[in-house]
C-alpha positions as YAML, in Angstrom:
chain: A
units: angstrom
residues:
- id: 1
  name: UNK
  ca: [109.38, 60.47, 124.97]
- id: 2
  name: UNK
  ca: [107.09, 58.78, 127.03]
- id: 3
  name: UNK
  ca: [105.39, 60.01, 130.42]
- id: 4
  name: UNK
  ca: [107.28, 57.19, 132.23]
- id: 5
  name: UNK
  ca: [110.20, 57.96, 130.63]
- id: 6
  name: UNK
  ca: [110.64, 61.83, 131.42]
- id: 7
  name: UNK
  ca: [109.16, 61.33, 134.98]
- id: 8
  name: UNK
  ca: [112.29, 58.61, 135.33]
- id: 9
  name: UNK
  ca: [114.44, 61.24, 133.68]
- id: 10
  name: UNK
  ca: [113.43, 64.09, 136.37]
- id: 11
  name: UNK
  ca: [113.99, 61.38, 139.62]
- id: 12
  name: UNK
  ca: [117.75, 60.46, 138.00]
- id: 13
  name: UNK
  ca: [118.45, 64.15, 137.51]
- id: 14
  name: UNK
  ca: [116.85, 65.48, 140.97]
- id: 15
  name: UNK
  ca: [118.95, 62.36, 142.71]
- id: 16
  name: UNK
  ca: [122.16, 63.49, 140.95]
- id: 17
  name: UNK
  ca: [121.51, 66.84, 142.06]
- id: 18
  name: UNK
  ca: [120.79, 65.82, 145.70]
- id: 19
  name: UNK
  ca: [124.05, 63.56, 145.84]
- id: 20
  name: UNK
  ca: [126.51, 65.89, 143.88]
- id: 21
  name: UNK
  ca: [126.02, 69.03, 145.02]
- id: 22
  name: UNK
  ca: [126.45, 68.38, 148.67]
- id: 23
  name: UNK
  ca: [129.89, 67.23, 147.48]
- id: 24
  name: UNK
  ca: [130.97, 70.04, 145.85]
- id: 25
  name: UNK
  ca: [130.04, 72.01, 148.99]
- id: 26
  name: UNK
  ca: [132.09, 70.12, 151.13]
- id: 27
  name: UNK
  ca: [134.63, 69.99, 148.49]
- id: 28
  name: UNK
  ca: [134.91, 73.79, 148.73]
- id: 29
  name: UNK
  ca: [135.93, 73.83, 152.30]
- id: 30
  name: UNK
  ca: [139.83, 72.81, 150.74]
- id: 31
  name: UNK
  ca: [139.87, 76.22, 149.24]
- id: 32
  name: UNK
  ca: [141.66, 78.39, 151.02]
- id: 33
  name: UNK
  ca: [138.62, 80.87, 152.44]
- id: 34
  name: UNK
  ca: [140.39, 83.99, 152.94]
- id: 35
  name: UNK
  ca: [140.93, 84.86, 149.39]
- id: 36
  name: UNK
  ca: [141.30, 88.44, 149.27]
- id: 37
  name: UNK
  ca: [141.69, 88.63, 145.64]
- id: 38
  name: UNK
  ca: [138.60, 86.16, 144.78]
- id: 39
  name: UNK
  ca: [136.28, 87.85, 147.55]
- id: 40
  name: UNK
  ca: [137.06, 91.32, 145.83]
- id: 41
  name: UNK
  ca: [136.58, 90.14, 142.39]
- id: 42
  name: UNK
  ca: [133.10, 89.01, 143.28]
- id: 43
  name: UNK
  ca: [132.23, 92.55, 145.06]
- id: 44
  name: UNK
  ca: [133.44, 94.38, 142.48]
- id: 45
  name: UNK
  ca: [130.82, 92.45, 140.02]
- id: 46
  name: UNK
  ca: [128.83, 92.29, 142.42]
- id: 47
  name: UNK
  ca: [128.09, 96.33, 142.32]
- id: 48
  name: UNK
  ca: [128.47, 96.39, 138.24]
- id: 49
  name: UNK
  ca: [126.22, 93.96, 138.03]
- id: 50
  name: UNK
  ca: [123.81, 95.53, 140.60]
- id: 51
  name: UNK
  ca: [124.10, 98.88, 139.52]
- id: 52
  name: UNK
  ca: [123.39, 97.76, 135.34]
- id: 53
  name: UNK
  ca: [120.10, 95.46, 136.45]
- id: 54
  name: UNK
  ca: [119.10, 98.40, 138.25]
- id: 55
  name: UNK
  ca: [119.20, 101.35, 135.26]
- id: 56
  name: UNK
  ca: [118.50, 98.71, 132.78]
- id: 57
  name: UNK
  ca: [115.09, 97.98, 134.87]
- id: 58
  name: UNK
  ca: [114.82, 101.54, 136.14]
- id: 59
  name: UNK
  ca: [115.13, 102.59, 132.00]
- id: 60
  name: UNK
  ca: [112.17, 99.97, 131.17]
- id: 61
  name: UNK
  ca: [110.13, 101.38, 133.65]
- id: 62
  name: UNK
  ca: [110.35, 104.85, 133.22]
- id: 63
  name: UNK
  ca: [109.65, 104.86, 129.23]
- id: 64
  name: UNK
  ca: [106.50, 102.04, 130.05]
- id: 65
  name: UNK
  ca: [105.19, 105.06, 132.73]
- id: 66
  name: UNK
  ca: [105.86, 108.01, 130.17]
- id: 67
  name: UNK
  ca: [104.36, 106.15, 127.28]
- id: 68
  name: UNK
  ca: [101.42, 105.43, 129.43]
- id: 69
  name: UNK
  ca: [101.02, 108.70, 130.26]
- id: 70
  name: UNK
  ca: [101.33, 109.88, 127.10]
- id: 71
  name: UNK
  ca: [99.24, 107.66, 125.56]
- id: 72
  name: UNK
  ca: [96.50, 108.93, 128.41]
- id: 73
  name: UNK
  ca: [97.16, 112.42, 127.54]
- id: 74
  name: UNK
  ca: [96.57, 111.86, 123.88]
- id: 75
  name: UNK
  ca: [93.37, 110.08, 124.11]
- id: 76
  name: UNK
  ca: [91.98, 112.97, 126.28]
- id: 77
  name: UNK
  ca: [94.03, 116.08, 126.69]
- id: 78
  name: UNK
  ca: [91.55, 117.67, 129.34]
- id: 79
  name: UNK
  ca: [93.13, 115.00, 131.23]
- id: 80
  name: UNK
  ca: [96.66, 116.20, 130.85]
- id: 81
  name: UNK
  ca: [97.02, 117.76, 134.61]
- id: 82
  name: UNK
  ca: [95.50, 114.89, 136.36]
- id: 83
  name: UNK
  ca: [97.96, 112.46, 134.21]
- id: 84
  name: UNK
  ca: [100.86, 114.12, 135.00]
- id: 85
  name: UNK
  ca: [101.90, 114.79, 138.64]
- id: 86
  name: UNK
  ca: [101.22, 110.85, 139.27]
- id: 87
  name: UNK
  ca: [103.50, 110.27, 136.16]
- id: 88
  name: UNK
  ca: [105.95, 112.57, 137.43]
- id: 89
  name: UNK
  ca: [105.55, 111.09, 141.23]
- id: 90
  name: UNK
  ca: [105.71, 107.61, 139.49]
- id: 91
  name: UNK
  ca: [109.08, 107.95, 137.94]
- id: 92
  name: UNK
  ca: [110.76, 109.81, 140.75]
- id: 93
  name: UNK
  ca: [110.22, 106.78, 142.91]
- id: 94
  name: UNK
  ca: [111.15, 104.51, 140.15]
- id: 95
  name: UNK
  ca: [114.57, 107.00, 139.88]
- id: 96
  name: UNK
  ca: [114.75, 106.59, 143.66]
- id: 97
  name: UNK
  ca: [115.15, 102.56, 142.93]
- id: 98
  name: UNK
  ca: [118.01, 103.19, 140.86]
- id: 99
  name: UNK
  ca: [119.89, 105.44, 143.57]
- id: 100
  name: UNK
  ca: [119.65, 102.91, 145.88]
- id: 101
  name: UNK
  ca: [121.14, 100.85, 144.14]
- id: 102
  name: UNK
  ca: [124.08, 102.81, 143.25]
- id: 103
  name: UNK
  ca: [124.36, 103.53, 146.88]
- id: 104
  name: UNK
  ca: [124.62, 99.78, 147.19]
- id: 105
  name: UNK
  ca: [127.09, 99.52, 144.63]
- id: 106
  name: UNK
  ca: [129.20, 102.34, 146.22]
- id: 107
  name: UNK
  ca: [129.07, 100.46, 149.82]
- id: 108
  name: UNK
  ca: [130.13, 97.47, 148.15]
- id: 109
  name: UNK
  ca: [132.89, 99.09, 145.85]
- id: 110
  name: UNK
  ca: [134.32, 100.53, 149.19]
- id: 111
  name: UNK
  ca: [134.89, 97.26, 150.74]
- id: 112
  name: UNK
  ca: [137.40, 96.57, 148.33]
- id: 113
  name: UNK
  ca: [140.75, 96.95, 149.02]
...
């Protein structure tokens, strides 16, 4: 695809997005705004998705932190005491972010109903 054609395609996509997205937003006003089932469904999805992402990210971060600390201890066993304390502190801070996400999920779940 030539450079001129690709620019034209991008221009058309941007133009259509600018025209169609506001039309969809204004069309949304016709839908009943206070649909309780829809709001509860989205709150439940947000709570579940938020805790899932937080748990996944926390598990990855804790695994990477532990692997790096153990690799450092394996390279220099004499530095185990100096590595262990910051690793435990880092793991506690990582876990606190997951706990914050859990609290937010509980708050969102409390708004359902």
